[in-house]
Every structure is written in C-alpha cells, then in structure tokens.
N, C-alpha and C positions, 0 to 999 in steps of 0.2 A: 504494500500500500504506500502510495506517495505521500509526502508531507501535506499537500493540499487536501488529499482525501482523508487523512487523519484529522485535519482541522475541521473538515466538513462533518465528520462523524461526531466530534465533540460539540460542534455547533448544533447539530440536529438533536442530540440528546439533551443539551442544556436548554435550548429553545422550547422543546417539548415539555420539560419539567416546569419551566417558568410559565408557560401557557396554561398548564393544568392548575398551577397554584393561583394564577390570576382569575381563572374561572371559579375554582372551588372556594377561594377565600374572599371573593368580592362581597362586601357587605350588602345585604338586601336593600338597604336604603341608599346605597351608593357609597363609594370611597370618600374619605375626608380629603378636602383640598388643603394642602399644607403650605403651598407657596404659589405665587404668581410671578411670571417672568416679564415678557415684553409688554404685556397689557393685562388688565383684569380678566380677560378671557383666555389667556395663555397660562394654563394651570398645571401644577404638579400635584399628584395625589400621594397618599402614603403607600399605595400599591405600586406606583412607579419606583419609589425608593426600595421597597421590599423586593421587587422583581430584579432590579439592577444589582442589589446586594447578593441575591441568590446566584445570578449569572456570573458575577465577578468571582464569587467564592468557588464556584465549580471550575471556572477556567484557571484560577490561581492554583487550585489543588492539583489539576492535571498538568499545567504548564506554568510554573512559577516565574520563569524568566521572560515571559511575554509582556509586551506593553498593552495597555488598555485605554481606550477612549470611550467614555460613557456619557450619555446625554446628561445624566443627573450628577455623576461624581467627577466628571472632567477627565483629564489625562493623567496617566501614570507611566513612567518610563520602564523600558525593559531592555534586555541585552541579547535577545535571541534573533532579532530581525523580524519577528512576527508581532503584529498589532491587531488587537480585537476592537472592532467598532460596534457599539451596542446601543440600541434604542429599546429600553425595557418595555415600553408601551408606546408604539407609534399610533397616534390617534387617541390621545388621552381623553379628549372631550367625548369621543364616541364611547370609550370605556366608561366614563363618568355617567353618561346617559343610558348605558346598557344597550347601545347600538352595536351591530355585529362587526363593522369594519374597523378593527384595530389589530395590531400584530405585535409579536416579539421579533425584533430584527437583529440578527447577529452576523457580522462579516469578519473574516480573517484576512489580513493584508500581509503580504511579504514585500518588503522594500517599497511600501506605499501603494501597492496595487492589490485590489481585492482578488483573492484566489479561491475563496470558498464563501458561500453566503446562504443564509437560511432566513426565510420569512414565515413564521408560524402564525397562522390565522385561526385561533381556536374556535371562535364562534361559527366559522364556516366549515370547520373540520378539514382544513387544507394546510399542507406544508409545502411551500415552494422552496426549491433549493438548486444550487448549481456549484460546480467546481470548474475553474477556468480550463477551457479546452475539452470539457467533458459533457457539455450540453446542460440544459435546464429541465427540471422535472417537477411535477406536482404529485404529492402523495395524499390520498384520501382513504377513508375506510373501505372503498371499493377497489383500491389498487393504485398504481402509478401510471402516469402518462407523460409523454414528452411535451414540452411547451414550445410553441412556435408563434412568433409575432405575425400579424397580417402585414402584407407588403403591397406596395403600389396601389393603395386605396385612393381613388380620386378624392380631391378635397371636399367636394360636395356630398360625398358619402362617408366621410371620416367621422367616427364617433370619438369624441375628445374628452379625456379626463383632465381635471385641473383642480387646483386648490387655492386658497387665499391666505394671506398673512393675518396677523393679529392687530396690527396698528391701523388706526382709522385712515390715515393718509395713504398708506399703501393699499388698503382695500379699495379706496375710492378710485385710484388709478387702475387697479386690477379690474374693477367693474367697467371702466372705460375700454380697456383692452378687450374684455369679454364681448362688449357690444360690437367690436370690430370682427371678432372671430365667429360669433354665433350665426350671422346671416350667411357665412361662407361654408359651413360644415353641416354634417347631418344633425348633430345635437351635442350637448354638453352633459357630462356626468361629474358630480362632485361627491366623492366618497368620504373624504376627511382624514385619510392616512396615506402618505406618499408611498410607503413601501407596499401597501395593499394595491394602490393604483398601478404601480410598476408591475406587480405580479398579474394584475388584471390585464394589462397590456401584453405581457409575455404569454398569457393564455389565449390571446386572441379575442378577448371579451370587449375590449376597446381598441381603437386604432392608433391613438396618440395620447400623450400626456405632456403637460407643461405646467411649470410653476416657478414663481420667484420666491426665494427665501428658504429653500430647503437646505438642511445642514448635512454634514458628512454622515451622521448616524441615520439620517432618513433614507439615504440613497446607497450606502455602501454595499448592502446585500442586494437590494432590488435592482440596482443598475447592472450588477453582474448577471443576475437572472435574466434581465432583458437582453443583454448582449449575447448570452449563451443561447437564448431563444431566437437569435438571428436579428435582433433589433439594434438600433443605434441610440446612443445617449451622448448628449453634448450640450454646450451653451450656444450663444449666438456668434455668428461669424467665425466659426472654427475654435472658439474658446471651449475649455472643458466645462462640463456640468459643475455647478456649484451654487452657492447662495445667491449670486447675482441672477442666474437664470438656469433652468434645467428643462430640456426638451428630450423626449424619448418617443420613438416610433420605428416601424419597420422601414427598410429602404424604399425610396420613392415617396412614401408618405412623409418621412422625416424632412426631406428637402422642401416639399410643398408647404408643410406646416412652418418650417423655419422661415421661408420667404414671407408668408403671411404675417407671422408674429413679428419678424424684424421690422416690417413696415408700420407696426403699431407701437413701437418703442416700449416693450414690456418690462425692460430692466431698469426702470426708474420708479421713484415713489412720488 
C-alpha cells in the first residue's frame, strides 16, 4: 500500500467515526453556539470543537509527526512532510438547523498538495473519497460507484451550485453576480456546504460550482475528489482556487462558466 493510500484509509476511518459521533450526540434541541467569527451568522458550535478534537486525536495517535491545519484549532507544525487539513463540520449552520447537507472533510497533503481526501456526509449516508491518481468514488450502504463530472454542458443547460459569504457587503455583491448568472444557466442550487457541493459536482448531480471566500479546509478534500472525477478546479484567469474565488466544473463547462463569471467581477466585495 502506498503512502497516499495509507493516509486515505486513516482519513476514511476517522471521518466515519467523527460523523457517527456528530449524528449520535447532536442535542435534540440543537448544539450550543459557543463562538461567532466573521459575523453573527458565522457560528461555531460545541460539536465543531468536539469533532475536531476527536479527529486530531486519532491522527496524532496514528501519525504523531504530521502537521495539522484545522478550521477551529488552527495550524500545528510537523516534521514528516504530511499535513492534514480538517473541517470538522462543513456546513455548521445546516448542522445547527438539522438540515442534511453538512460533512466531515479530511484531506492529507504531501508537500502542499492534496493526495488523499474524504468527505463524509452522514445524513445522506454517503462517503466520497479519492486518492491522487486513483480516481474518485462514493460509498453508500448499497455499495460503491465511480464518480465522474459532467462535461461540455452548454451554458444554458448548466445547473450551478454556489454559496454566499457571511458579511453583508459581500453578500450584496454576490447577489448582484447571481443576477448576472441566473438568466444564462439552467438554474441555481444553494446547499450550504462547499465540500458537499464539490462532491455533488463530482457525482454529476450539478454541472458547476463557484464561490468567493472558501478556505483551505473547505476545499482540500472536495477539490481532489472533483479533479479525480475528471473535473477542473481553479480561480479566475488561471489563478489557483482559493479564498478570492473558486470555480469547479467539468471540461468545457468550466471554460464557459469562467468567461461568464469573469465578466461579472465576482472576486470583489
């Protein structure tokens, strides 16, 4: 077994355990909000912290020399050349409201490049995963299937997933961008969790995804899954995907969506 495959196995086991804990221990009345970040609607619950603690403990026990970047706990250094990028609950507001589209996202990087990634979506009963060079797959109670992005979808038949930031000024501009996109595409879907949206794209359930403001822990696993499903992930004008802007789609669709979005100046607030 190669190192990326070993890292994938650890990520699968850890994400599955964290997902079970988040479902089983979610308070009936909803988890307590313990912190807000960029705005009052950008929340952290006690379950975000509990899940990240569980994930970090499992990784540290198996691989104590690895570095870790967690959404809640920040960065810690390592000496192995491997870094884990963790979002314990991507889609915290969905989790808070008991909506199904939230995930546990875990990626392993070697020399700054994701080589293994898992997006565990407990309420859907789906586990999406990929190892670089090995393709992307989805596991459910009914078995496994290979994931493939849709390609060369005409713009007017493109179903587009997107998300919005938490700050009012950013949201106002994102609404303006949306008014330029919506008349040109089939329709818009807003799920509320970047990693889930990327897996939805990889599974062919939407044709494109774009968003401004996503962070490394949001995309580290999901972007690898999209790429291994035959898709493209990037920013505007050849820039890499990142907080400024992230676009993902299959070949042909990616280029058409890029040109449309670039004309709307989506990477500003």
